[in-house]
N, CA, C and O atoms as CSV, one atom per row, in Angstrom:
chain,resi,resn,atom,element,x,y,z
A,1,UNK,N,N,56.559,42.240,7.259
A,1,UNK,CA,C,55.229,42.148,6.711
A,1,UNK,C,C,54.217,42.275,7.836
A,1,UNK,O,O,54.375,41.658,8.890
A,2,UNK,N,N,53.184,43.069,7.621
A,2,UNK,CA,C,52.159,43.306,8.630
A,2,UNK,C,C,51.004,42.349,8.399
A,2,UNK,O,O,50.471,42.289,7.291
A,3,UNK,N,N,50.600,41.588,9.434
A,3,UNK,CA,C,49.472,40.668,9.244
A,3,UNK,C,C,48.181,41.419,8.960
A,3,UNK,O,O,48.001,42.563,9.377
A,4,UNK,N,N,47.293,40.757,8.248
A,4,UNK,CA,C,45.996,41.349,7.939
A,4,UNK,C,C,45.262,41.666,9.233
A,4,UNK,O,O,45.394,40.935,10.215
A,5,UNK,N,N,44.496,42.738,9.247
A,5,UNK,CA,C,43.719,43.204,10.399
A,5,UNK,C,C,44.584,43.747,11.525
A,5,UNK,O,O,44.110,43.845,12.657
A,6,UNK,N,N,45.842,44.104,11.256
A,6,UNK,CA,C,46.659,44.641,12.338
A,6,UNK,C,C,46.828,46.149,12.226
A,6,UNK,O,O,47.539,46.742,13.038
A,7,UNK,N,N,46.198,46.785,11.251
A,7,UNK,CA,C,46.300,48.234,11.137
A,7,UNK,C,C,45.643,48.890,12.337
A,7,UNK,O,O,44.842,48.266,13.033
A,8,UNK,N,N,45.975,50.122,12.573
A,8,UNK,CA,C,45.414,50.824,13.715
A,8,UNK,C,C,44.252,51.694,13.290
A,8,UNK,O,O,44.084,52.807,13.789
A,9,UNK,N,N,43.455,51.192,12.375
A,9,UNK,CA,C,42.286,51.909,11.895
A,9,UNK,C,C,41.152,51.851,12.894
A,9,UNK,O,O,41.338,51.474,14.051
A,10,UNK,N,N,39.987,52.227,12.433
A,10,UNK,CA,C,38.816,52.305,13.307
A,10,UNK,C,C,38.476,50.964,13.928
A,10,UNK,O,O,38.102,50.903,15.099
A,11,UNK,N,N,38.600,49.888,13.160
A,11,UNK,CA,C,38.261,48.570,13.694
A,11,UNK,C,C,39.124,48.228,14.890
A,11,UNK,O,O,38.623,47.665,15.864
A,12,UNK,N,N,40.400,48.549,14.846
A,12,UNK,CA,C,41.270,48.277,15.987
A,12,UNK,C,C,40.845,49.105,17.192
A,12,UNK,O,O,40.852,48.614,18.321
A,13,UNK,N,N,40.477,50.353,16.954
A,13,UNK,CA,C,40.051,51.220,18.050
A,13,UNK,C,C,38.796,50.683,18.717
A,13,UNK,O,O,38.578,50.907,19.908
A,14,UNK,N,N,37.978,49.984,17.965
A,14,UNK,CA,C,36.736,49.437,18.508
A,14,UNK,C,C,36.928,48.043,19.080
A,14,UNK,O,O,35.949,47.386,19.430
A,15,UNK,N,N,38.164,47.578,19.183
A,15,UNK,CA,C,38.429,46.327,19.854
A,15,UNK,C,C,38.545,45.120,18.957
A,15,UNK,O,O,38.552,43.994,19.454
A,16,UNK,N,N,38.636,45.307,17.663
A,16,UNK,CA,C,38.799,44.157,16.781
A,16,UNK,C,C,40.128,43.505,17.077
A,16,UNK,O,O,41.147,44.187,17.180
A,17,UNK,N,N,40.132,42.210,17.214
A,17,UNK,CA,C,41.365,41.482,17.443
A,17,UNK,C,C,41.687,40.669,16.207
A,17,UNK,O,O,40.786,40.162,15.538
A,18,UNK,N,N,42.944,40.546,15.907
A,18,UNK,CA,C,43.352,39.722,14.785
A,18,UNK,C,C,43.004,38.277,15.078
A,18,UNK,O,O,43.165,37.813,16.207
A,19,UNK,N,N,42.537,37.575,14.087
A,19,UNK,CA,C,42.173,36.172,14.262
A,19,UNK,C,C,43.403,35.284,14.351
A,19,UNK,O,O,43.310,34.135,14.782
A,20,UNK,N,N,44.548,35.804,13.948
A,20,UNK,CA,C,45.761,34.993,13.944
A,20,UNK,C,C,46.105,34.559,15.363
A,20,UNK,O,O,46.459,35.383,16.207
A,21,UNK,N,N,45.999,33.270,15.614
A,21,UNK,CA,C,46.381,32.727,16.912
A,21,UNK,C,C,45.346,32.937,18.001
A,21,UNK,O,O,45.615,32.600,19.154
A,22,UNK,N,N,44.200,33.467,17.699
A,22,UNK,CA,C,43.193,33.725,18.727
A,22,UNK,C,C,41.858,33.137,18.312
A,22,UNK,O,O,41.499,33.148,17.135
A,23,UNK,N,N,41.135,32.630,19.281
A,23,UNK,CA,C,39.789,32.148,19.029
A,23,UNK,C,C,38.784,33.208,19.418
A,23,UNK,O,O,39.141,34.304,19.848
A,24,UNK,N,N,37.563,32.871,19.264
A,24,UNK,CA,C,36.481,33.778,19.632
A,24,UNK,C,C,36.411,33.872,21.152
A,24,UNK,O,O,36.327,32.857,21.844
A,25,UNK,N,N,36.446,35.080,21.653
A,25,UNK,CA,C,36.330,35.334,23.092
A,25,UNK,C,C,35.107,36.201,23.324
A,25,UNK,O,O,34.593,36.806,22.383
A,26,UNK,N,N,34.629,36.274,24.565
A,26,UNK,CA,C,33.486,37.161,24.834
A,26,UNK,C,C,33.756,38.612,24.425
A,26,UNK,O,O,32.860,39.280,23.909
A,27,UNK,N,N,34.973,39.106,24.649
A,27,UNK,CA,C,35.296,40.495,24.301
A,27,UNK,C,C,35.252,40.718,22.790
A,27,UNK,O,O,34.752,41.741,22.323
A,28,UNK,N,N,35.780,39.752,22.026
A,28,UNK,CA,C,35.762,39.867,20.567
A,28,UNK,C,C,34.318,39.799,20.072
A,28,UNK,O,O,33.915,40.587,19.217
A,29,UNK,N,N,33.539,38.857,20.611
A,29,UNK,CA,C,32.136,38.731,20.214
A,29,UNK,C,C,31.380,40.024,20.512
A,29,UNK,O,O,30.569,40.473,19.701
A,30,UNK,N,N,31.644,40.616,21.668
A,30,UNK,CA,C,30.970,41.865,22.040
A,30,UNK,C,C,31.329,42.979,21.060
A,30,UNK,O,O,30.448,43.700,20.590
A,31,UNK,N,N,32.599,43.121,20.756
A,31,UNK,CA,C,33.031,44.161,19.824
A,31,UNK,C,C,32.392,43.972,18.451
A,31,UNK,O,O,31.893,44.925,17.852
A,32,UNK,N,N,32.412,42.746,17.966
A,32,UNK,CA,C,31.826,42.465,16.661
A,32,UNK,C,C,30.325,42.737,16.647
A,32,UNK,O,O,29.810,43.302,15.682
A,33,UNK,N,N,29.625,42.347,17.695
A,33,UNK,CA,C,28.177,42.566,17.729
A,33,UNK,C,C,27.841,44.047,17.880
A,33,UNK,O,O,26.881,44.518,17.270
A,34,UNK,N,N,28.605,44.790,18.676
A,34,UNK,CA,C,28.358,46.229,18.793
A,34,UNK,C,C,28.543,46.901,17.435
A,34,UNK,O,O,27.740,47.745,17.038
A,35,UNK,N,N,29.611,46.519,16.723
A,35,UNK,CA,C,29.834,47.085,15.394
A,35,UNK,C,C,28.753,46.626,14.435
A,35,UNK,O,O,28.311,47.397,13.583
A,36,UNK,N,N,28.323,45.380,14.562
A,36,UNK,CA,C,27.260,44.858,13.705
A,36,UNK,C,C,25.971,45.643,13.897
A,36,UNK,O,O,25.225,45.863,12.943
A,37,UNK,N,N,25.709,46.065,15.133
A,37,UNK,CA,C,24.490,46.817,15.447
A,37,UNK,C,C,24.565,48.265,14.973
A,37,UNK,O,O,23.532,48.928,14.877
A,38,UNK,N,N,25.740,48.763,14.679
A,38,UNK,CA,C,25.889,50.180,14.325
A,38,UNK,C,C,26.490,50.359,12.936
A,38,UNK,O,O,25.780,50.736,12.004
A,39,UNK,N,N,27.765,50.100,12.786
A,39,UNK,CA,C,28.454,50.385,11.523
A,39,UNK,C,C,28.414,49.240,10.532
A,39,UNK,O,O,28.628,49.436,9.336
A,40,UNK,N,N,28.142,48.046,11.030
A,40,UNK,CA,C,28.183,46.854,10.191
A,40,UNK,C,C,29.547,46.196,10.270
A,40,UNK,O,O,30.547,46.848,10.568
A,41,UNK,N,N,29.577,44.905,10.003
A,41,UNK,CA,C,30.810,44.116,10.033
A,41,UNK,C,C,30.823,43.253,8.772
A,41,UNK,O,O,29.832,42.586,8.474
A,42,UNK,N,N,31.916,43.258,8.038
A,42,UNK,CA,C,31.984,42.405,6.846
A,42,UNK,C,C,31.845,40.929,7.216
A,42,UNK,O,O,32.370,40.490,8.239
A,43,UNK,N,N,31.145,40.176,6.391
A,43,UNK,CA,C,30.977,38.742,6.640
A,43,UNK,C,C,32.318,38.037,6.785
A,43,UNK,O,O,32.451,37.117,7.592
A,44,UNK,N,N,33.313,38.459,6.012
A,44,UNK,CA,C,34.632,37.824,6.077
A,44,UNK,C,C,35.233,37.946,7.477
A,44,UNK,O,O,35.909,37.032,7.948
A,45,UNK,N,N,34.990,39.060,8.130
A,45,UNK,CA,C,35.512,39.245,9.485
A,45,UNK,C,C,34.794,38.325,10.473
A,45,UNK,O,O,35.425,37.722,11.341
A,46,UNK,N,N,33.475,38.222,10.334
A,46,UNK,CA,C,32.714,37.300,11.181
A,46,UNK,C,C,33.135,35.862,10.918
A,46,UNK,O,O,33.221,35.057,11.846
A,47,UNK,N,N,33.395,35.539,9.660
A,47,UNK,CA,C,33.791,34.175,9.294
A,47,UNK,C,C,35.102,33.761,9.949
A,47,UNK,O,O,35.331,32.572,10.171
A,48,UNK,N,N,35.962,34.719,10.259
A,48,UNK,CA,C,37.222,34.405,10.944
A,48,UNK,C,C,36.968,33.768,12.308
A,48,UNK,O,O,37.816,33.052,12.841
A,49,UNK,N,N,35.801,34.038,12.856
A,49,UNK,CA,C,35.471,33.554,14.197
A,49,UNK,C,C,34.324,32.547,14.175
A,49,UNK,O,O,33.665,32.345,15.196
A,50,UNK,N,N,34.077,31.917,13.037
A,50,UNK,CA,C,33.040,30.902,12.957
A,50,UNK,C,C,31.725,31.384,12.386
A,50,UNK,O,O,30.754,30.628,12.365
A,51,UNK,N,N,31.666,32.609,11.925
A,51,UNK,CA,C,30.458,33.147,11.317
A,51,UNK,C,C,29.569,33.883,12.300
A,51,UNK,O,O,29.805,33.881,13.508
A,52,UNK,N,N,28.535,34.516,11.750
A,52,UNK,CA,C,27.622,35.336,12.552
A,52,UNK,C,C,26.962,34.514,13.652
A,52,UNK,O,O,26.818,34.995,14.776
A,53,UNK,N,N,26.565,33.298,13.351
A,53,UNK,CA,C,25.878,32.463,14.333
A,53,UNK,C,C,26.764,32.196,15.562
A,53,UNK,O,O,26.290,32.262,16.696
A,54,UNK,N,N,28.045,31.896,15.332
A,54,UNK,CA,C,28.963,31.625,16.441
A,54,UNK,C,C,29.212,32.887,17.272
A,54,UNK,O,O,29.235,32.836,18.501
A,55,UNK,N,N,29.395,34.008,16.591
A,55,UNK,CA,C,29.631,35.276,17.295
A,55,UNK,C,C,28.404,35.653,18.121
A,55,UNK,O,O,28.528,36.051,19.279
A,56,UNK,N,N,27.218,35.526,17.520
A,56,UNK,CA,C,25.972,35.841,18.217
A,56,UNK,C,C,25.777,34.919,19.422
A,56,UNK,O,O,25.358,35.375,20.486
A,57,UNK,N,N,26.075,33.644,19.266
A,57,UNK,CA,C,25.933,32.698,20.371
A,57,UNK,C,C,26.843,33.067,21.541
A,57,UNK,O,O,26.424,33.002,22.697
A,58,UNK,N,N,28.079,33.451,21.247
A,58,UNK,CA,C,29.020,33.862,22.304
A,58,UNK,C,C,28.524,35.142,22.968
A,58,UNK,O,O,28.572,35.262,24.193
A,59,UNK,N,N,28.053,36.089,22.180
A,59,UNK,CA,C,27.541,37.356,22.701
A,59,UNK,C,C,26.346,37.100,23.619
A,59,UNK,O,O,26.281,37.629,24.729
A,60,UNK,N,N,25.402,36.285,23.146
A,60,UNK,CA,C,24.212,35.967,23.934
A,60,UNK,C,C,24.566,35.221,25.221
A,60,UNK,O,O,24.010,35.509,26.280
A,61,UNK,N,N,25.491,34.263,25.129
A,61,UNK,CA,C,25.875,33.460,26.290
A,61,UNK,C,C,26.516,34.298,27.387
A,61,UNK,O,O,26.531,33.898,28.551
A,62,UNK,N,N,27.042,35.454,27.019
A,62,UNK,CA,C,27.702,36.326,27.992
A,62,UNK,C,C,26.862,37.547,28.333
A,62,UNK,O,O,27.395,38.580,28.738
A,63,UNK,N,N,25.540,37.427,28.167
A,63,UNK,CA,C,24.631,38.489,28.585
A,63,UNK,C,C,24.569,39.684,27.677
A,63,UNK,O,O,24.211,40.775,28.121
A,64,UNK,N,N,24.907,39.510,26.412
A,64,UNK,CA,C,24.873,40.626,25.465
A,64,UNK,C,C,23.486,41.201,25.293
A,64,UNK,O,O,22.494,40.473,25.307
A,65,UNK,N,N,23.420,42.503,25.130
A,65,UNK,CA,C,22.156,43.205,24.912
A,65,UNK,C,C,22.190,43.858,23.541
A,65,UNK,O,O,23.225,44.365,23.109
A,66,UNK,N,N,21.052,43.841,22.863
A,66,UNK,CA,C,20.964,44.417,21.526
A,66,UNK,C,C,20.473,45.861,21.534
A,66,UNK,O,O,20.098,46.389,20.487
A,67,UNK,N,N,20.469,46.490,22.672
A,67,UNK,CA,C,20.104,47.895,22.796
A,67,UNK,C,C,21.347,48.746,22.546
A,67,UNK,O,O,22.431,48.436,23.041
A,68,UNK,N,N,21.182,49.814,21.778
A,68,UNK,CA,C,22.321,50.724,21.578
A,68,UNK,C,C,22.799,51.305,22.902
A,68,UNK,O,O,23.979,51.621,23.055
A,69,UNK,N,N,21.886,51.447,23.857
A,69,UNK,CA,C,22.253,51.994,25.162
A,69,UNK,C,C,23.188,51.078,25.938
A,69,UNK,O,O,23.844,51.528,26.878
A,70,UNK,N,N,23.263,49.796,25.565
A,70,UNK,CA,C,24.141,48.851,26.250
A,70,UNK,C,C,25.607,49.064,25.863
A,70,UNK,O,O,26.509,48.638,26.584
A,71,UNK,N,N,25.840,49.718,24.737
A,71,UNK,CA,C,27.209,49.992,24.287
A,71,UNK,C,C,27.763,51.114,25.162
A,71,UNK,O,O,27.086,52.122,25.365
A,72,UNK,N,N,28.996,50.957,25.690
A,72,UNK,CA,C,29.583,52.035,26.499
A,72,UNK,C,C,29.550,53.366,25.747
A,72,UNK,O,O,29.763,53.413,24.535
A,73,UNK,N,N,29.284,54.433,26.475
A,73,UNK,CA,C,29.039,55.754,25.877
A,73,UNK,C,C,30.128,56.205,24.913
A,73,UNK,O,O,29.815,56.695,23.828
A,74,UNK,N,N,31.395,56.054,25.279
A,74,UNK,CA,C,32.466,56.530,24.402
A,74,UNK,C,C,32.525,55.710,23.115
A,74,UNK,O,O,32.743,56.260,22.035
A,75,UNK,N,N,32.333,54.406,23.230
A,75,UNK,CA,C,32.338,53.549,22.053
A,75,UNK,C,C,31.100,53.804,21.201
A,75,UNK,O,O,31.190,53.826,19.974
A,76,UNK,N,N,29.948,53.996,21.836
A,76,UNK,CA,C,28.704,54.272,21.116
A,76,UNK,C,C,28.829,55.570,20.318
A,76,UNK,O,O,28.389,55.640,19.170
A,77,UNK,N,N,29.422,56.587,20.917
A,77,UNK,CA,C,29.581,57.869,20.228
A,77,UNK,C,C,30.544,57.736,19.048
A,77,UNK,O,O,30.291,58.294,17.980
A,78,UNK,N,N,31.645,57.001,19.229
A,78,UNK,CA,C,32.603,56.806,18.135
A,78,UNK,C,C,31.959,56.052,16.978
A,78,UNK,O,O,32.157,56.406,15.816
A,79,UNK,N,N,31.198,55.027,17.291
A,79,UNK,CA,C,30.510,54.271,16.243
A,79,UNK,C,C,29.478,55.144,15.546
A,79,UNK,O,O,29.362,55.112,14.321
A,80,UNK,N,N,28.724,55.928,16.322
A,80,UNK,CA,C,27.715,56.823,15.751
A,80,UNK,C,C,28.356,57.877,14.859
A,80,UNK,O,O,27.796,58.242,13.825
A,81,UNK,N,N,29.523,58.367,15.252
A,81,UNK,CA,C,30.226,59.360,14.435
A,81,UNK,C,C,30.652,58.760,13.101
A,81,UNK,O,O,30.613,59.431,12.070
A,82,UNK,N,N,31.061,57.482,13.126
A,82,UNK,CA,C,31.438,56.826,11.877
A,82,UNK,C,C,30.224,56.696,10.965
A,82,UNK,O,O,30.321,56.931,9.761
A,83,UNK,N,N,29.086,56.324,11.534
A,83,UNK,CA,C,27.860,56.212,10.735
A,83,UNK,C,C,27.485,57.576,10.167
A,83,UNK,O,O,27.131,57.688,8.993
A,84,UNK,N,N,27.560,58.609,10.996
A,84,UNK,CA,C,27.196,59.955,10.544
A,84,UNK,C,C,28.123,60.452,9.437
A,84,UNK,O,O,27.672,61.116,8.503
A,85,UNK,N,N,29.409,60.137,9.536
A,85,UNK,CA,C,30.348,60.648,8.540
A,85,UNK,C,C,30.308,59.865,7.236
A,85,UNK,O,O,30.565,60.429,6.173
A,86,UNK,N,N,29.990,58.569,7.299
A,86,UNK,CA,C,29.974,57.764,6.080
A,86,UNK,C,C,28.581,57.616,5.490
A,86,UNK,O,O,28.432,57.357,4.296
A,87,UNK,N,N,27.555,57.780,6.330
A,87,UNK,CA,C,26.192,57.556,5.868
A,87,UNK,C,C,25.858,56.087,5.721
A,87,UNK,O,O,24.848,55.734,5.111
A,88,UNK,N,N,26.704,55.223,6.279
A,88,UNK,CA,C,26.507,53.778,6.175
A,88,UNK,C,C,26.374,53.201,7.575
A,88,UNK,O,O,27.235,53.414,8.428
A,89,UNK,N,N,25.304,52.478,7.801
A,89,UNK,CA,C,25.114,51.820,9.084
A,89,UNK,C,C,23.751,52.118,9.662
A,89,UNK,O,O,22.834,52.533,8.953
A,90,UNK,N,N,23.631,51.905,10.935
A,90,UNK,CA,C,22.382,52.098,11.659
A,90,UNK,C,C,22.171,53.596,11.870
A,90,UNK,O,O,22.833,54.211,12.706
A,91,UNK,N,N,21.259,54.169,11.118
A,91,UNK,CA,C,21.044,55.618,11.168
A,91,UNK,C,C,20.466,56.096,12.496
A,91,UNK,O,O,20.492,57.293,12.781
A,92,UNK,N,N,19.946,55.182,13.310
A,92,UNK,CA,C,19.446,55.606,14.617
A,92,UNK,C,C,20.597,55.896,15.582
A,92,UNK,O,O,20.397,56.582,16.585
A,93,UNK,N,N,21.803,55.382,15.294
A,93,UNK,CA,C,22.947,55.629,16.173
A,93,UNK,C,C,23.298,57.116,16.245
A,93,UNK,O,O,23.405,57.645,17.351
A,94,UNK,N,N,23.486,57.823,15.111
A,94,UNK,CA,C,23.786,59.256,15.206
A,94,UNK,C,C,22.626,60.053,15.799
A,94,UNK,O,O,22.840,61.047,16.493
A,95,UNK,N,N,21.401,59.614,15.522
A,95,UNK,CA,C,20.241,60.315,16.060
A,95,UNK,C,C,20.220,60.191,17.585
A,95,UNK,O,O,20.000,61.180,18.284
A,96,UNK,N,N,20.447,58.982,18.103
A,96,UNK,CA,C,20.423,58.791,19.556
A,96,UNK,C,C,21.564,59.532,20.246
A,96,UNK,O,O,21.451,59.893,21.417
A,97,UNK,N,N,22.650,59.757,19.533
A,97,UNK,CA,C,23.790,60.505,20.091
A,97,UNK,C,C,23.688,61.997,19.804
A,97,UNK,O,O,24.584,62.767,20.150
A,98,UNK,N,N,22.588,62.402,19.169
A,98,UNK,CA,C,22.340,63.809,18.838
A,98,UNK,C,C,23.461,64.413,17.990
A,98,UNK,O,O,23.896,65.544,18.206
A,99,UNK,N,N,23.911,63.615,17.014
A,99,UNK,CA,C,24.940,64.072,16.086
A,99,UNK,C,C,24.276,64.615,14.838
A,99,UNK,O,O,23.268,64.077,14.381
A,100,UNK,N,N,24.833,65.672,14.289
A,100,UNK,CA,C,24.331,66.239,13.053
A,100,UNK,C,C,24.640,65.273,11.925
A,100,UNK,O,O,25.787,64.862,11.751
A,101,UNK,N,N,23.652,64.921,11.182
A,101,UNK,CA,C,23.826,63.980,10.081
A,101,UNK,C,C,23.285,64.616,8.815
A,101,UNK,O,O,22.079,64.809,8.661
A,102,UNK,N,N,24.190,64.933,7.924
A,102,UNK,CA,C,23.804,65.485,6.627
A,102,UNK,C,C,24.313,64.544,5.552
A,102,UNK,O,O,25.494,64.573,5.206
A,103,UNK,N,N,23.428,63.706,5.019
A,103,UNK,CA,C,23.890,62.765,4.001
A,103,UNK,C,C,24.389,63.493,2.767
A,103,UNK,O,O,23.837,64.518,2.366
A,104,UNK,N,N,25.408,62.967,2.189
A,104,UNK,CA,C,25.968,63.529,0.973
A,104,UNK,C,C,25.294,62.856,-0.204
A,104,UNK,O,O,25.398,61.640,-0.368
A,105,UNK,N,N,24.609,63.627,-1.021
A,105,UNK,CA,C,23.865,63.037,-2.125
A,105,UNK,C,C,24.767,62.729,-3.308
A,105,UNK,O,O,24.540,61.747,-4.014
A,106,UNK,N,N,25.777,63.541,-3.536
A,106,UNK,CA,C,26.698,63.285,-4.646
A,106,UNK,C,C,27.895,64.218,-4.528
A,106,UNK,O,O,27.917,65.095,-3.665
A,107,UNK,N,N,28.877,64.035,-5.382
A,107,UNK,CA,C,30.068,64.884,-5.365
A,107,UNK,C,C,29.772,66.322,-5.758
A,107,UNK,O,O,30.540,67.232,-5.447
A,108,UNK,N,N,28.662,66.519,-6.439
A,108,UNK,CA,C,28.314,67.856,-6.926
A,108,UNK,C,C,27.518,68.666,-5.914
A,108,UNK,O,O,27.218,69.835,-6.154
A,109,UNK,N,N,27.178,68.061,-4.794
A,109,UNK,CA,C,26.341,68.726,-3.798
A,109,UNK,C,C,27.087,69.909,-3.199
A,109,UNK,O,O,28.109,69.710,-2.543
A,110,UNK,N,N,26.604,71.151,-3.404
A,110,UNK,CA,C,27.305,72.327,-2.903
A,110,UNK,C,C,27.299,72.413,-1.385
A,110,UNK,O,O,28.200,73.016,-0.802
A,111,UNK,N,N,26.303,71.821,-0.730
A,111,UNK,CA,C,26.225,71.902,0.720
A,111,UNK,C,C,27.344,71.107,1.377
A,111,UNK,O,O,27.890,71.525,2.398
A,112,UNK,N,N,27.684,69.967,0.797
A,112,UNK,CA,C,28.674,69.087,1.405
A,112,UNK,C,C,30.043,69.171,0.752
A,112,UNK,O,O,30.963,68.474,1.182
A,113,UNK,N,N,30.206,69.985,-0.252
A,113,UNK,CA,C,31.478,70.039,-0.984
A,113,UNK,C,C,32.584,70.621,-0.144
A,113,UNK,O,O,33.717,70.737,-0.610
């Protein structure tokens, strides 16, 4: 049986750590806050580490910056690409990375079909 949050999806690539057996660390707080600033993070995931307030406090205590430019370039681009492809998240991320963003209006849209 595979524990929850152990898949190798996008969240794992962005540094999400399973809460099983682990507490909130500066690295986990940083990953969660970077994702929160770009793609968003489900409340349930934040709750695993004490909620948004606890994650934010750890991030702030370790010199976290809320500027998109503070996110390492490769991680920032990956997060921006996710926002651009899903249309969900901080729309300034794909713009700052100069990614083409064409929102899909519906399944019938001939441009995006």
